[in-house]
DOLO-150688 format. One record per residue (C-alpha): z, y, x; residue in one letter. Coordinates in steps of 0.05 Angstrom, whole numbers, padded with zeros to 5 digits, always signed. Each point is the difference from the previous one (the first is absolute). Layout:
ZYXA/...
***
This chain:
-00911-00027+00210Y/+00055-00049-00014Q/+00070+00021-00017L/+00050-00056+00006P/+00057+00003-00051V/+00066-00029+00022V/+00061-00010-00044D/+00061+00029+00034C/+00071-00024-00009K/+00043+00046-00040K/+00049+00035+00046N/+00060+00004-00045T/+00070+00007+00026T/+00051-00042-00036P/+00055+00041-00034P/+00064+00007+00040P/+00057-00048-00018P/+00059+00023-00041I/+00068-00019+00029T/+00069-00006-00029Y/+00058-00015+00047N/-00051-00010+00056G/-00038-00055-00037Q/-00070+00006-00029S/+00002-00004-00076T/-00039+00015-00064T/+00060-00003-00048V/+00071+00026+00005V/+00048-00022-00054E/+00069+00032-00007R/+00053-00012-00053C/+00049+00054+00021D/-00007+00076+00007N/+00002+00002+00076S/-00054+00040+00036A/-00061-00037+00026V/-00045+00026+00055T/-00070-00028+00009I/-00046+00020+00055A/-00070-00008+00029T/-00023+00016+00070P/-00040+00064+00010A/-00073-00013+00015Q/-00054+00050+00019P/-00047+00015-00058G/+00049-00022-00054F/+00035+00046-00051E/+00057-00027-00041F/+00018+00005-00074Q/+00054-00045-00026W/-00005-00022-00073Q/+00045-00029-00053L/-00034-00046-00050N/-00068+00029+00020G/+00021+00073-00008T/+00006+00047+00060D/+00071+00020+00018I/+00000+00076+00008A/+00010+00021+00073G/+00003-00072+00026A/-00052+00006+00054T/+00037-00020+00064S/+00003-00068+00034T/+00068-00015-00030T/+00028+00001-00070L/+00073-00004-00020S/+00015-00016-00073V/+00059-00021-00043K/
***
């Protein structure tokens, strides 16, 4: 018997983009104390946990996050 081995491409979905004021972003800088809302589109199979400096924000598990 011969069993062919074939390398398959990884089927990874890219993470959803984060938006601020309707624009895709990775950084939001603010100098005042006004509220900022960032969002990401809901995607099947994804669960969300927002973080601040690498630490989970308690209860921040929706597709939007408003912060001051």
